C-alpha positions as CSV (number, residue, x, y, z in Angstrom):
1,M,-19.3,28.5,2.6
2,I,-16.0,27.3,4.0
3,K,-16.1,25.2,7.2
4,F,-13.1,24.6,9.4
5,R,-12.5,21.3,11.1
6,N,-10.0,21.1,13.9
7,I,-8.2,17.8,13.9
8,A,-5.4,16.2,15.9
9,T,-3.0,13.7,14.5
10,A,-0.5,11.5,16.2
11,F,2.5,9.8,14.6
12,L,3.3,6.6,16.4
13,I,6.9,5.5,15.9
14,N,8.5,2.2,17.0
15,D,12.2,2.0,16.2
16,N,12.1,3.0,12.5
17,D,8.5,1.9,11.9
18,F,5.6,4.4,11.6
19,L,2.0,3.5,12.2
20,L,-0.1,5.1,9.4
21,M,-3.8,4.8,8.5
22,K,-5.1,4.8,5.0
23,R,-8.3,6.7,4.3
24,D,-11.0,4.9,2.4
25,D,-10.7,5.2,-1.3
26,N,-14.3,6.5,-1.4
27,A,-13.9,9.1,1.3
28,K,-15.2,12.5,0.4
29,I,-12.1,14.3,1.6
30,M,-8.6,13.1,0.7
31,P,-9.6,9.6,-0.5
32,G,-6.8,7.0,-0.3
33,F,-4.6,9.4,1.7
34,W,-2.1,7.9,4.2
35,G,-1.6,9.8,7.4
36,G,-1.1,9.6,11.2
37,V,-3.7,8.3,13.7
38,G,-6.2,11.1,14.4
39,G,-9.5,12.7,13.9
40,H,-11.7,15.6,14.8
41,L,-11.5,17.5,18.1
42,E,-14.5,17.3,20.4
43,C,-15.8,20.7,21.6
44,D,-14.2,20.2,25.0
45,E,-10.8,19.5,23.4
46,I,-10.5,22.7,21.3
47,N,-7.8,24.1,23.7
48,N,-6.2,20.7,24.4
49,P,-5.3,18.8,21.2
50,R,-3.0,16.5,23.2
51,D,-6.1,15.0,24.9
52,A,-7.7,14.7,21.5
53,C,-4.7,12.8,20.2
54,I,-4.8,10.4,23.2
55,R,-8.5,9.8,22.7
56,E,-8.1,9.2,18.9
57,V,-5.1,6.9,19.4
58,Y,-7.2,4.8,21.8
59,E,-10.3,4.8,19.5
60,E,-8.3,3.9,16.4
61,T,-5.7,1.5,17.9
62,G,-6.8,0.4,21.4
63,L,-3.5,1.8,22.8
64,R,-3.9,3.7,26.1
65,E,-1.7,6.7,27.1
66,N,0.3,4.6,29.6
67,Q,1.2,2.2,26.8
68,I,2.9,5.0,24.8
69,I,6.5,5.7,25.7
70,D,7.9,9.2,25.4
71,L,4.6,10.8,24.4
72,K,5.2,14.4,23.2
């Protein structure tokens, strides 16, 4: 059976630097993969991935929405 997972990913850029996260080399899905900051949407975020991005950025980096300039 195929299961779908809704995820939200944010790419944080500072000048010409990108903040990326590396998945664990032993992860079941996409081991060792580099990607943006993100994760799975919670049930109440299904229609609002922006909120999921803000939550995931905080959970993974400690940055709050008001610390991110030009969030889009």
